N, CA and C atoms of all chains as a GROMACS GRO file, in nm:
protein
  618
    1MET      N    1  11.477   9.305   9.930
    1MET     CA    2  11.442   9.362   9.810
    1MET      C    3  11.554   9.319   9.698
    2SER      N    4  11.510   9.274   9.587
    2SER     CA    5  11.619   9.196   9.509
    2SER      C    6  11.621   9.276   9.354
    3CYS      N    7  11.606   9.375   9.367
    3CYS     CA    8  11.608   9.461   9.255
    3CYS      C    9  11.745   9.474   9.181
    4THR      N   10  11.860   9.455   9.283
    4THR     CA   11  11.995   9.484   9.184
    4THR      C   12  12.052   9.336   9.176
    5THR      N   13  11.976   9.237   9.213
    5THR     CA   14  12.045   9.115   9.216
    5THR      C   15  12.040   9.021   9.099
    6ALA      N   16  12.110   8.942   9.075
    6ALA     CA   17  12.073   8.813   8.945
    6ALA      C   18  12.028   8.886   8.820
    7THR      N   19  12.115   8.978   8.775
    7THR     CA   20  12.101   9.020   8.620
    7THR      C   21  12.148   8.876   8.555
    8GLY      N   22  12.210   8.782   8.598
    8GLY     CA   23  12.279   8.664   8.512
    8GLY      C   24  12.409   8.697   8.448
    9PHE      N   25  12.454   8.829   8.476
    9PHE     CA   26  12.571   8.874   8.379
    9PHE      C   27  12.674   8.944   8.457
   10SER      N   28  12.776   8.912   8.395
   10SER     CA   29  12.909   8.975   8.481
   10SER      C   30  12.919   9.114   8.401
   11PHE      N   31  12.835   9.193   8.433
   11PHE     CA   32  12.849   9.319   8.402
   11PHE      C   33  12.956   9.418   8.431
   12SER      N   34  13.034   9.464   8.341
   12SER     CA   35  13.160   9.541   8.356
   12SER      C   36  13.149   9.650   8.439
   13LYS      N   37  13.232   9.681   8.522
   13LYS     CA   38  13.233   9.786   8.605
   13LYS      C   39  13.234   9.927   8.524
   14GLN      N   40  13.295   9.894   8.406
   14GLN     CA   41  13.314  10.033   8.318
   14GLN      C   42  13.188  10.037   8.259
   15ASN      N   43  13.063   9.988   8.253
   15ASN     CA   44  12.937  10.009   8.192
   15ASN      C   45  12.900  10.136   8.289
   16PRO      N   46  12.887  10.252   8.206
   16PRO     CA   47  12.862  10.372   8.287
   16PRO      C   48  12.690  10.371   8.320
   17ALA      N   49  12.633  10.325   8.217
   17ALA     CA   50  12.488  10.333   8.265
   17ALA      C   51  12.443  10.247   8.397
   18LEU      N   52  12.514  10.124   8.408
   18LEU     CA   53  12.510  10.046   8.520
   18LEU      C   54  12.557  10.133   8.648
   19ARG      N   55  12.672  10.172   8.642
   19ARG     CA   56  12.754  10.246   8.740
   19ARG      C   57  12.630  10.348   8.807
   20ARG      N   58  12.588  10.444   8.703
   20ARG     CA   59  12.483  10.540   8.735
   20ARG      C   60  12.361  10.474   8.816
   21TYR      N   61  12.311  10.383   8.752
   21TYR     CA   62  12.216  10.301   8.801
   21TYR      C   63  12.221  10.267   8.951
   22SER      N   64  12.354  10.215   8.971
   22SER     CA   65  12.378  10.162   9.106
   22SER      C   66  12.370  10.265   9.216
   23GLN      N   67  12.436  10.386   9.187
   23GLN     CA   68  12.412  10.492   9.250
   23GLN      C   69  12.301  10.535   9.303
   24ARG      N   70  12.202  10.558   9.177
   24ARG     CA   71  12.071  10.606   9.180
   24ARG      C   72  11.980  10.513   9.292
   25PHE      N   73  12.014  10.382   9.248
   25PHE     CA   74  11.939  10.283   9.311
   25PHE      C   75  11.965  10.291   9.455
   26SER      N   76  12.098  10.286   9.501
   26SER     CA   77  12.140  10.286   9.628
   26SER      C   78  12.078  10.387   9.722
   27VAL      N   79  12.075  10.522   9.672
   27VAL     CA   80  12.047  10.622   9.724
   27VAL      C   81  11.895  10.618   9.760
   28ALA      N   82  11.811  10.559   9.644
   28ALA     CA   83  11.674  10.567   9.665
   28ALA      C   84  11.623  10.447   9.739
   29MET      N   85  11.709  10.354   9.747
   29MET     CA   86  11.675  10.233   9.846
   29MET      C   87  11.698  10.283   9.980
   30ALA      N   88  11.811  10.332  10.013
   30ALA     CA   89  11.839  10.411  10.138
   30ALA      C   90  11.712  10.483  10.171
   31ALA      N   91  11.677  10.557  10.096
   31ALA     CA   92  11.587  10.666  10.136
   31ALA      C   93  11.430  10.596  10.181
   32TYR      N   94  11.446  10.481  10.077
   32TYR     CA   95  11.306  10.392  10.100
   32TYR      C   96  11.306  10.359  10.264
   33VAL      N   97  11.438  10.306  10.290
   33VAL     CA   98  11.429  10.218  10.425
   33VAL      C   99  11.444  10.323  10.548
   34VAL      N  100  11.484  10.435  10.532
   34VAL     CA  101  11.485  10.530  10.618
   34VAL      C  102  11.329  10.591  10.653
   35THR      N  103  11.261  10.640  10.539
   35THR     CA  104  11.175  10.692  10.551
   35THR      C  105  11.042  10.584  10.593
   36ILE      N  106  11.069  10.453  10.586
   36ILE     CA  107  10.993  10.356  10.653
   36ILE      C  108  11.007  10.374  10.768
   37LEU      N  109  11.114  10.365  10.812
   37LEU     CA  110  11.148  10.360  10.967
   37LEU      C  111  11.110  10.461  11.044
   38MET      N  112  11.131  10.605  10.967
   38MET     CA  113  11.054  10.723  11.027
   38MET      C  114  10.903  10.734  11.055
   39ALA      N  115  10.846  10.687  10.944
   39ALA     CA  116  10.689  10.694  10.936
   39ALA      C  117  10.639  10.555  11.055
   40ALA      N  118  10.719  10.429  11.063
   40ALA     CA  119  10.671  10.362  11.161
   40ALA      C  120  10.698  10.414  11.297
   41PHE      N  121  10.812  10.459  11.339
   41PHE     CA  122  10.837  10.502  11.439
   41PHE      C  123  10.752  10.621  11.461
   42TYR      N  124  10.698  10.721  11.405
   42TYR     CA  125  10.579  10.814  11.433
   42TYR      C  126  10.460  10.758  11.466
   43ALA      N  127  10.422  10.646  11.372
   43ALA     CA  128  10.302  10.570  11.399
   43ALA      C  129  10.270  10.511  11.522
   44SER      N  130  10.406  10.440  11.565
   44SER     CA  131  10.404  10.360  11.685
   44SER      C  132  10.399  10.447  11.796
   45LYS      N  133  10.407  10.588  11.790
   45LYS     CA  134  10.370  10.664  11.926
   45LYS      C  135  10.234  10.711  11.915
   46GLY      N  136  10.174  10.650  11.824
   46GLY     CA  137  10.023  10.670  11.838
   46GLY      C  138   9.988  10.783  11.722
   47HIS      N  139  10.083  10.839  11.666
   47HIS     CA  140  10.053  10.971  11.567
   47HIS      C  141   9.996  10.908  11.424
   48THR      N  142   9.875  10.909  11.417
   48THR     CA  143   9.845  10.834  11.280
   48THR      C  144   9.727  10.937  11.211
   49HIS      N  145   9.732  11.053  11.260
   49HIS     CA  146   9.658  11.153  11.220
   49HIS      C  147   9.727  11.277  11.171
   50GLY      N  148   9.672  11.372  11.118
   50GLY     CA  149   9.763  11.499  11.111
   50GLY      C  150   9.835  11.507  10.973
   51ALA      N  151   9.883  11.657  10.958
   51ALA     CA  152   9.959  11.646  10.824
   51ALA      C  153  10.108  11.586  10.847
   52LEU      N  154  10.186  11.599  10.957
   52LEU     CA  155  10.313  11.525  10.978
   52LEU      C  156  10.301  11.384  10.958
   53ALA      N  157  10.189  11.317  10.999
   53ALA     CA  158  10.196  11.164  10.985
   53ALA      C  159  10.139  11.135  10.814
   54TYR      N  160  10.058  11.214  10.767
   54TYR     CA  161  10.021  11.191  10.633
   54TYR      C  162  10.172  11.217  10.540
   55MET      N  163  10.233  11.315  10.560
   55MET     CA  164  10.356  11.350  10.482
   55MET      C  165  10.455  11.227  10.526
   56LEU      N  166  10.497  11.189  10.635
   56LEU     CA  167  10.548  11.097  10.659
   56LEU      C  168  10.543  10.973  10.592
   57ALA      N  169  10.414  10.929  10.607
   57ALA     CA  170  10.354  10.797  10.544
   57ALA      C  171  10.360  10.822  10.366
   58THR      N  172  10.390  10.928  10.332
   58THR     CA  173  10.386  10.944  10.186
   58THR      C  174  10.526  10.946  10.118
   59LEU      N  175  10.616  10.961  10.241
   59LEU     CA  176  10.779  10.959  10.175
   59LEU      C  177  10.827  10.823  10.114
   60PRO      N  178  10.798  10.710  10.184
   60PRO     CA  179  10.823  10.591  10.137
   60PRO      C  180  10.781  10.576   9.963
   61GLY      N  181  10.676  10.616   9.953
   61GLY     CA  182  10.610  10.599   9.826
   61GLY      C  183  10.700  10.679   9.718
   62LEU      N  184  10.722  10.806   9.753
   62LEU     CA  185  10.829  10.889   9.695
   62LEU      C  186  10.956  10.832   9.670
   63ALA      N  187  10.992  10.748   9.739
   63ALA     CA  188  11.133  10.671   9.735
   63ALA      C  189  11.108  10.553   9.644
   64VAL      N  190  10.988  10.506   9.631
   64VAL     CA  191  10.963  10.404   9.541
   64VAL      C  192  10.976  10.449   9.397
   65ILE      N  193  10.901  10.585   9.398
   65ILE     CA  194  10.909  10.646   9.251
   65ILE      C  195  11.055  10.671   9.223
   66ALA      N  196  11.130  10.712   9.308
   66ALA     CA  197  11.297  10.742   9.284
   66ALA      C  198  11.354  10.587   9.225
   67ILE      N  199  11.300  10.492   9.291
   67ILE     CA  200  11.373  10.342   9.259
   67ILE      C  201  11.324  10.332   9.115
   68LEU      N  202  11.182  10.362   9.084
   68LEU     CA  203  11.146  10.316   8.962
   68LEU      C  204  11.210  10.432   8.850
   69ALA      N  205  11.241  10.530   8.890
   69ALA     CA  206  11.273  10.637   8.789
   69ALA      C  207  11.437  10.575   8.771
   70ALA      N  208  11.500  10.550   8.860
   70ALA     CA  209  11.633  10.488   8.859
   70ALA      C  210  11.628  10.378   8.744
   71ILE      N  211  11.543  10.297   8.738
   71ILE     CA  212  11.549  10.181   8.641
   71ILE      C  213  11.506  10.251   8.522
   72GLY      N  214  11.434  10.322   8.532
   72GLY     CA  215  11.375  10.404   8.366
   72GLY      C  216  11.510  10.450   8.327
   73HIS      N  217  11.586  10.537   8.400
   73HIS     CA  218  11.705  10.585   8.350
   73HIS      C  219  11.808  10.519   8.311
   74TYR      N  220  11.802  10.385   8.379
   74TYR     CA  221  11.904  10.268   8.331
   74TYR      C  222  11.863  10.238   8.189
   75LEU      N  223  11.729  10.201   8.176
   75LEU     CA  224  11.707  10.148   8.036
   75LEU      C  225  11.716  10.246   7.933
   76ARG      N  226  11.713  10.377   7.952
   76ARG     CA  227  11.746  10.491   7.847
   76ARG      C  228  11.898  10.504   7.839
   77ASP      N  229  11.968  10.487   7.922
   77ASP     CA  230  12.112  10.492   7.922
   77ASP      C  231  12.174  10.388   7.875
   78GLU      N  232  12.149  10.245   7.898
   78GLU     CA  233  12.215  10.138   7.861
   78GLU      C  234  12.214  10.145   7.692
   79LYS      N  235  12.358  10.122   7.671
   79LYS     CA  236  12.414  10.114   7.514
   79LYS      C  237  12.416   9.974   7.461
   80ASP      N  238  12.425   9.897   7.572
   80ASP     CA  239  12.435   9.768   7.500
   80ASP      C  240  12.284   9.700   7.481
   81GLU      N  241  12.255   9.705   7.341
   81GLU     CA  242  12.087   9.658   7.320
   81GLU      C  243  12.065   9.545   7.337
   82PHE      N  244  12.144   9.427   7.355
   82PHE     CA  245  12.093   9.294   7.410
   82PHE      C  246  12.060   9.311   7.565
   83LEU      N  247  12.181   9.362   7.641
   83LEU     CA  248  12.133   9.387   7.775
   83LEU      C  249  11.989   9.459   7.804
   84ARG      N  250  11.972   9.574   7.721
   84ARG     CA  251  11.840   9.640   7.752
   84ARG      C  252  11.744   9.563   7.712
   85ALA      N  253  11.757   9.466   7.610
   85ALA     CA  254  11.634   9.383   7.570
   85ALA      C  255  11.586   9.300   7.664
   86ILE      N  256  11.701   9.241   7.725
   86ILE     CA  257  11.700   9.132   7.842
   86ILE      C  258  11.589   9.207   7.969
   87GLN      N  259  11.660   9.338   8.020
   87GLN     CA  260  11.600   9.414   8.140
   87GLN      C  261  11.468   9.455   8.080
   88THR      N  262  11.438   9.485   7.948
   88THR     CA  263  11.292   9.530   7.931
   88THR      C  264  11.216   9.417   7.934
   89GLU      N  265  11.237   9.302   7.890
   89GLU     CA  266  11.140   9.192   7.904
   89GLU      C  267  11.123   9.152   8.024
   90ALA      N  268  11.226   9.142   8.104
   90ALA     CA  269  11.229   9.090   8.249
   90ALA      C  270  11.131   9.204   8.328
   91LEU      N  271  11.145   9.337   8.296
   91LEU     CA  272  11.046   9.450   8.378
   91LEU      C  273  10.908   9.407   8.290
   92LEU      N  274  10.900   9.353   8.177
   92LEU     CA  275  10.739   9.345   8.130
   92LEU      C  276  10.695   9.246   8.234
   93TRP      N  277  10.768   9.108   8.216
   93TRP     CA  278  10.707   9.006   8.325
   93TRP      C  279  10.699   9.046   8.449
   94SER      N  280  10.753   9.125   8.501
   94SER     CA  281  10.751   9.172   8.636
   94SER      C  282  10.604   9.243   8.654
   95CYS      N  283  10.615   9.336   8.568
   95CYS     CA  284  10.478   9.435   8.562
   95CYS      C  285  10.362   9.338   8.550
   96GLY      N  286  10.363   9.244   8.452
   96GLY     CA  287  10.259   9.168   8.421
   96GLY      C  288  10.220   9.075   8.523
   97ILE      N  289  10.303   9.003   8.600
   97ILE     CA  290  10.288   8.923   8.673
   97ILE      C  291  10.232   8.995   8.813
   98THR      N  292  10.295   9.107   8.851
   98THR     CA  293  10.255   9.183   8.958
   98THR      C  294  10.124   9.226   8.951
   99LEU      N  295  10.081   9.274   8.848
   99LEU     CA  296   9.942   9.324   8.820
   99LEU      C  297   9.838   9.215   8.815
  100ALA      N  298   9.900   9.098   8.760
  100ALA     CA  299   9.813   8.984   8.774
  100ALA      C  300   9.805   8.920   8.906
  101VAL      N  301   9.887   8.915   8.992
  101VAL     CA  302   9.875   8.869   9.131
  101VAL      C  303   9.788   8.963   9.233
  102ALA      N  304   9.822   9.106   9.207
  102ALA     CA  305   9.753   9.188   9.307
  102ALA      C  306   9.596   9.213   9.258
  103THR      N  307   9.580   9.210   9.131
  103THR     CA  308   9.448   9.210   9.123
  103THR      C  309   9.348   9.065   9.139
  104SER      N  310   9.439   8.972   9.104
  104SER     CA  311   9.360   8.880   9.159
  104SER      C  312   9.339   8.863   9.301
  105TRP      N  313   9.422   8.896   9.373
  105TRP     CA  314   9.424   8.879   9.510
  105TRP      C  315   9.306   8.969   9.566
  106GLY      N  316   9.297   9.089   9.491
  106GLY     CA  317   9.214   9.193   9.529
  106GLY      C  318   9.074   9.138   9.490
  107PHE      N  319   9.060   9.073   9.406
  107PHE     CA  320   8.912   9.002   9.403
  107PHE      C  321   8.883   8.888   9.473
  108LEU      N  322   8.994   8.820   9.512
  108LEU     CA  323   8.960   8.716   9.634
  108LEU      C  324   8.934   8.787   9.750
  109GLN      N  325   8.988   8.901   9.814
  109GLN     CA  326   8.965   8.970   9.909
  109GLN      C  327   8.828   9.006   9.911
  110MET      N  328   8.779   9.069   9.784
  110MET     CA  329   8.641   9.113   9.784
  110MET      C  330   8.517   8.992   9.793
  111PHE      N  331   8.546   8.890   9.747
  111PHE     CA  332   8.430   8.782   9.739
  111PHE      C  333   8.491   8.678   9.827
  112THR      N  334   8.603   8.667   9.911
  112THR     CA  335   8.589   8.544   9.986
  112THR      C  336   8.674   8.596  10.116
  113ASP      N  337   8.702   8.527  10.199
  113ASP     CA  338   8.743   8.544  10.333
  113ASP      C  339   8.904   8.520  10.342
  114VAL      N  340   8.966   8.537  10.233
  114VAL     CA  341   9.117   8.524  10.237
  114VAL      C  342   9.173   8.640  10.300
  115PRO      N  343   9.310   8.618  10.352
  115PRO     CA  344   9.361   8.752  10.447
  115PRO      C  345   9.371   8.853  10.356
  116ARG      N  346   9.355   8.998  10.412
  116ARG     CA  347   9.383   9.098  10.342
  116ARG      C  348   9.538   9.122  10.362
  117ALA      N  349   9.580   9.096  10.200
  117ALA     CA  350   9.729   9.162  10.182
  117ALA      C  351   9.757   9.298  10.193
  118PRO      N  352   9.867   9.355  10.249
  118PRO     CA  353   9.899   9.484  10.256
  118PRO      C  354   9.954   9.535  10.142
  119LEU      N  355   9.883   9.640  10.088
  119LEU     CA  356   9.921   9.696   9.953
  119LEU      C  357  10.077   9.727   9.897
  120TYR      N  358  10.167   9.762  10.026
  120TYR     CA  359  10.315   9.797  10.008
  120TYR      C  360  10.341   9.681   9.959
  121LEU      N  361  10.306   9.561   9.971
  121LEU     CA  362  10.400   9.426   9.913
  121LEU      C  363  10.410   9.432   9.790
  122ILE      N  364  10.325   9.505   9.700
  122ILE     CA  365  10.298   9.491   9.566
  122ILE      C  366  10.438   9.532   9.499
  123PHE      N  367  10.525   9.622   9.559
  123PHE     CA  368  10.651   9.660   9.512
  123PHE      C  369  10.751   9.580   9.540
  124ALA      N  370  10.755   9.499   9.664
  124ALA     CA  371  10.851   9.411   9.668
  124ALA      C  372  10.809   9.270   9.587
  125LEU      N  373  10.691   9.253   9.546
  125LEU     CA  374  10.679   9.136   9.463
  125LEU      C  375  10.738   9.168   9.328
  126PHE      N  376  10.708   9.309   9.277
  126PHE     CA  377  10.770   9.357   9.160
  126PHE      C  378  10.914   9.316   9.119
  127CYS      N  379  10.974   9.383   9.245
  127CYS     CA  380  11.114   9.361   9.258
  127CYS      C  381  11.160   9.198   9.251
  128PHE      N  382  11.099   9.132   9.331
  128PHE     CA  383  11.139   8.996   9.313
  128PHE      C  384  11.106   8.921   9.190
  129VAL      N  385  10.996   8.971   9.138
  129VAL     CA  386  10.955   8.877   9.007
  129VAL      C  387  11.066   8.961   8.896
  130TRP      N  388  11.101   9.061   8.910
  130TRP     CA  389  11.206   9.113   8.829
  130TRP      C  390  11.342   9.042   8.846
  131GLY      N  391  11.376   9.032   8.952
  131GLY     CA  392  11.497   8.960   9.002
  131GLY      C  393  11.501   8.830   8.926
  132VAL      N  394  11.374   8.763   8.932
  132VAL     CA  395  11.386   8.638   8.909
  132VAL      C  396  11.394   8.596   8.729
  133ALA      N  397  11.313   8.704   8.681
  133ALA     CA  398  11.303   8.712   8.542
  133ALA      C  399  11.425   8.742   8.477
  134ALA      N  400  11.512   8.859   8.539
  134ALA     CA  401  11.650   8.884   8.482
  134ALA      C  402  11.729   8.774   8.506
  135ALA      N  403  11.723   8.682   8.598
  135ALA     CA  404  11.796   8.551   8.630
  135ALA      C  405  11.766   8.431   8.510
  136VAL      N  406  11.656   8.434   8.473
  136VAL     CA  407  11.610   8.327   8.389
  136VAL      C  408  11.621   8.363   8.228
  137ILE      N  409  11.566   8.457   8.219
  137ILE     CA  410  11.554   8.520   8.047
  137ILE      C  411  11.700   8.503   7.998
  138PRO      N  412  11.814   8.527   8.060
  138PRO     CA  413  11.935   8.508   7.992
  138PRO      C  414  11.999   8.354   7.957
  139ARG      N  415  11.923   8.286   8.002
  139ARG     CA  416  11.947   8.154   8.002
  139ARG      C  417  11.911   8.104   7.853
  140ARG      N  418  11.828   8.171   7.802
  140ARG     CA  419  11.780   8.138   7.683
  140ARG      C  420  11.866   8.157   7.586
  141TYR      N  421  11.954   8.245   7.604
  141TYR     CA  422  12.067   8.307   7.490
  141TYR      C  423  12.207   8.234   7.502
  142ARG      N  424  12.198   8.131   7.595
  142ARG     CA  425  12.329   8.042   7.621
  142ARG      C  426  12.367   7.962   7.514
  143MET      N  427  11.781   8.496   6.139
  143MET     CA  428  11.915   8.512   6.074
  143MET      C  429  12.036   8.433   6.097
  144LYS      N  430  12.078   8.389   6.001
  144LYS     CA  431  12.228   8.324   6.020
  144LYS      C  432  12.346   8.441   5.999
  145ASN      N  433  12.451   8.381   6.054
  145ASN     CA  434  12.573   8.468   6.029
  145ASN      C  435  12.712   8.414   6.044
  146LYS      N  436  12.793   8.476   5.988
  146LYS     CA  437  12.933   8.410   5.993
  146LYS      C  438  13.055   8.474   6.070
  147LEU      N  439  12.972   8.553   6.206
  147LEU     CA  440  13.055   8.627   6.286
  147LEU      C  441  13.167   8.533   6.374
  148ARG      N  442  13.119   8.416   6.383
  148ARG     CA  443  13.229   8.307   6.445
  148ARG      C  444  13.338   8.301   6.357
  149GLU      N  445  13.324   8.270   6.247
  149GLU     CA  446  13.435   8.209   6.135
  149GLU      C  447  13.517   8.354   6.123
  150LEU      N  448  13.466   8.464   6.105
  150LEU     CA  449  13.524   8.596   6.065
  150LEU      C  450  13.597   8.637   6.181
  151ARG      N  451  13.557   8.621   6.317
  151ARG     CA  452  13.621   8.626   6.434
  151ARG      C  453  13.744   8.562   6.463
  152ALA      N  454  13.725   8.434   6.412
  152ALA     CA  455  13.817   8.315   6.445
  152ALA      C  456  13.942   8.367   6.359
  153ASP      N  457  13.897   8.396   6.222
  153ASP     CA  458  14.009   8.446   6.134
  153ASP      C  459  14.116   8.548   6.189
  154ARG      N  460  14.051   8.646   6.248
  154ARG     CA  461  14.122   8.742   6.300
  154ARG      C  462  14.181   8.710   6.416
  155GLY      N  463  14.173   8.605   6.516
  155GLY     CA  464  14.207   8.558   6.610
  155GLY      C  465  14.172   8.621   6.727
  156TRP      N  466  14.026   8.674   6.728
  156TRP     CA  467  13.982   8.748   6.838
  156TRP      C  468  13.878   8.656   6.938
  157SER      N  469  13.875   8.678   7.055
  157SER     CA  470  13.821   8.612   7.147
  157SER      C  471  13.674   8.682   7.126
  158GLN      N  472  13.564   8.656   7.195
  158GLN     CA  473  13.431   8.712   7.204
  158GLN      C  474  13.456   8.822   7.290
  159ALA      N  475  13.549   8.811   7.393
  159ALA     CA  476  13.551   8.944   7.466
  159ALA      C  477  13.619   9.067   7.386
  160ASP      N  478  13.722   9.016   7.316
  160ASP     CA  479  13.798   9.108   7.217
  160ASP      C  480  13.694   9.179   7.118
  161LEU      N  481  13.601   9.111   7.079
  161LEU     CA  482  13.508   9.201   6.968
  161LEU      C  483  13.406   9.275   7.050
  162ALA      N  484  13.387   9.230   7.154
  162ALA     CA  485  13.298   9.295   7.249
  162ALA      C  486  13.363   9.426   7.301
  163ALA      N  487  13.471   9.426   7.308
  163ALA     CA  488  13.538   9.530   7.339
  163ALA      C  489  13.563   9.650   7.222
  164ARG      N  490  13.568   9.584   7.120
  164ARG     CA  491  13.554   9.669   7.011
  164ARG      C  492  13.453   9.726   6.956
  165LEU      N  493  13.340   9.664   6.992
  165LEU     CA  494  13.182   9.695   6.958
  165LEU      C  495  13.168   9.786   7.089
  166GLN      N  496  13.210   9.805   7.211
  166GLN     CA  497  13.161   9.832   7.316
  166GLN      C  498  13.035   9.789   7.354
  167VAL      N  499  13.028   9.658   7.354
  167VAL     CA  500  12.910   9.594   7.402
  167VAL      C  501  12.941   9.472   7.504
  168SER      N  502  12.897   9.416   7.568
  168SER     CA  503  12.893   9.301   7.671
  168SER      C  504  12.938   9.158   7.587
  169ARG      N  505  13.016   9.071   7.653
  169ARG     CA  506  13.064   8.966   7.578
  169ARG      C  507  12.933   8.862   7.567
  170GLN      N  508  12.855   8.877   7.655
  170GLN     CA  509  12.718   8.803   7.624
  170GLN      C  510  12.654   8.842   7.518
  171SER      N  511  12.645   8.977   7.477
  171SER     CA  512  12.564   9.036   7.339
  171SER      C  513  12.637   8.967   7.241
  172VAL      N  514  12.764   8.948   7.222
  172VAL     CA  515  12.848   8.903   7.105
  172VAL      C  516  12.820   8.763   7.084
  173ASN      N  517  12.826   8.681   7.208
  173ASN     CA  518  12.770   8.540   7.203
  173ASN      C  519  12.636   8.525   7.167
  174ALA      N  520  12.528   8.613   7.199
  174ALA     CA  521  12.391   8.610   7.153
  174ALA      C  522  12.385   8.628   7.024
  175ILE      N  523  12.449   8.717   6.961
  175ILE     CA  524  12.439   8.760   6.806
  175ILE      C  525  12.520   8.632   6.731
  176GLU      N  526  12.620   8.595   6.779
  176GLU     CA  527  12.699   8.456   6.715
  176GLU      C  528  12.605   8.355   6.686
  177THR      N  529  12.537   8.317   6.808
  177THR     CA  530  12.464   8.185   6.813
  177THR      C  531  12.323   8.199   6.739
  178GLY      N  532  12.302   8.326   6.684
  178GLY     CA  533  12.182   8.336   6.611
  178GLY      C  534  12.050   8.362   6.698
  179LYS      N  535  12.069   8.396   6.814
  179LYS     CA  536  11.968   8.398   6.911
  179LYS      C  537  11.915   8.532   6.947
  180PHE      N  538  12.001   8.626   6.899
  180PHE     CA  539  11.961   8.782   6.900
  180PHE      C  540  12.015   8.847   6.776
  181ASP      N  541  11.925   8.903   6.728
  181ASP     CA  542  11.935   8.986   6.595
  181ASP      C  543  12.000   9.111   6.644
  182PRO      N  544  12.091   9.147   6.594
  182PRO     CA  545  12.155   9.313   6.645
  182PRO      C  546  12.079   9.393   6.533
  183SER      N  547  12.055   9.539   6.597
  183SER     CA  548  12.007   9.650   6.549
  183SER      C  549  12.074   9.672   6.399
  184LEU      N  550  12.012   9.745   6.316
  184LEU     CA  551  12.083   9.798   6.197
  184LEU      C  552  12.203   9.848   6.231
  185PRO      N  553  12.240   9.952   6.312
  185PRO     CA  554  12.334  10.026   6.342
  185PRO      C  555  12.452   9.932   6.412
  186LEU      N  556  12.412   9.837   6.485
  186LEU     CA  557  12.506   9.739   6.540
  186LEU      C  558  12.558   9.647   6.400
  187ALA      N  559  12.468   9.630   6.339
  187ALA     CA  560  12.511   9.515   6.218
  187ALA      C  561  12.588   9.604   6.127
  188PHE      N  562  12.566   9.717   6.106
  188PHE     CA  563  12.646   9.802   6.020
  188PHE      C  564  12.791   9.812   6.086
  189LEU      N  565  12.785   9.814   6.215
  189LEU     CA  566  12.928   9.842   6.280
  189LEU      C  567  13.015   9.744   6.279
  190LEU      N  568  12.948   9.611   6.300
  190LEU     CA  569  13.042   9.483   6.269
  190LEU      C  570  13.047   9.488   6.130
  191ALA      N  571  12.983   9.525   6.043
  191ALA     CA  572  13.035   9.504   5.884
  191ALA      C  573  13.150   9.589   5.878
  192LYS      N  574  13.155   9.720   5.917
  192LYS     CA  575  13.263   9.791   5.920
  192LYS      C  576  13.396   9.754   5.981
  193LEU      N  577  13.353   9.676   6.097
  193LEU     CA  578  13.496   9.621   6.174
  193LEU      C  579  13.566   9.501   6.082
  194PHE      N  580  13.462   9.422   6.016
  194PHE     CA  581  13.507   9.314   5.976
  194PHE      C  582  13.567   9.360   5.824
  195ASN      N  583  13.514   9.494   5.781
  195ASN     CA  584  13.564   9.540   5.634
  195ASN      C  585  13.503   9.447   5.562
  196ALA      N  586  13.357   9.398   5.579
  196ALA     CA  587  13.287   9.317   5.486
  196ALA      C  588  13.140   9.355   5.461
  197PRO      N  589  13.072   9.350   5.367
  197PRO     CA  590  12.949   9.361   5.327
  197PRO      C  591  12.849   9.333   5.424
  198ILE      N  592  12.754   9.369   5.438
  198ILE     CA  593  12.656   9.353   5.557
  198ILE      C  594  12.583   9.224   5.532
  199GLU      N  595  12.572   9.178   5.388
  199GLU     CA  596  12.508   9.056   5.368
  199GLU      C  597  12.621   8.954   5.355
  200GLN      N  598  12.748   8.965   5.385
  200GLN     CA  599  12.821   8.854   5.414
  200GLN      C  600  12.849   8.804   5.556
  201LEU      N  601  12.798   8.902   5.644
  201LEU     CA  602  12.784   8.853   5.778
  201LEU      C  603  12.682   8.808   5.818
  202PHE      N  604  12.559   8.855   5.749
  202PHE     CA  605  12.430   8.798   5.778
  202PHE      C  606  12.375   8.760   5.685
  203GLN      N  607  12.278   8.638   5.693
  203GLN     CA  608  12.203   8.599   5.590
  203GLN      C  609  12.074   8.576   5.611
  204PHE      N  610  11.981   8.609   5.560
  204PHE     CA  611  11.844   8.604   5.611
  204PHE      C  612  11.771   8.488   5.565
  205GLU      N  613  11.702   8.416   5.641
  205GLU     CA  614  11.643   8.298   5.617
  205GLU      C  615  11.503   8.311   5.636
  206ASP      N  616  11.418   8.256   5.497
  206ASP     CA  617  11.277   8.268   5.505
  206ASP      C  618  11.226   8.162   5.598
   0.00000   0.00000   0.00000
């Protein structure tokens, strides 16, 4: 997952918005990994029905919401308007490309025999594109 | 927008990092504004004017 990487900037450690974001992101990402492992372990024992299975399978999605909330809080808290503008544009690129790829692949799946892509990969794609965009966009301003 | 930030900054012997610290923004922001690639918000432009003790239109010139 590349959400924390490649901003293209040497952020100051004194940037409180970024420090809070790092803390929130780390906790949410740890929860994401742990809840996936928990759900995978439970499913691997053959438990794919029932309230507990559904609850465990819901938890990684909640962790994703926490990661997105951390990103939202960062954009709200970042006082440096230039950095905020870059991250906002990077996120728009990420949303746009992710939506376009996911929807296009959905139609391919519906009308052709391409392999079925697991939906959970959409978030990984979102993070990847964000990381790339956040690294590329600052080059325009050098 | 054109601007005279680089000259005004040089007059005072400040580096980009010095100006960034005074504005409480990143050095990258100062560079992007100086090179005319990023237009600052009105509050940041006024802050720059205050810092350089100059009217805002001396710092920034609108280009048609």
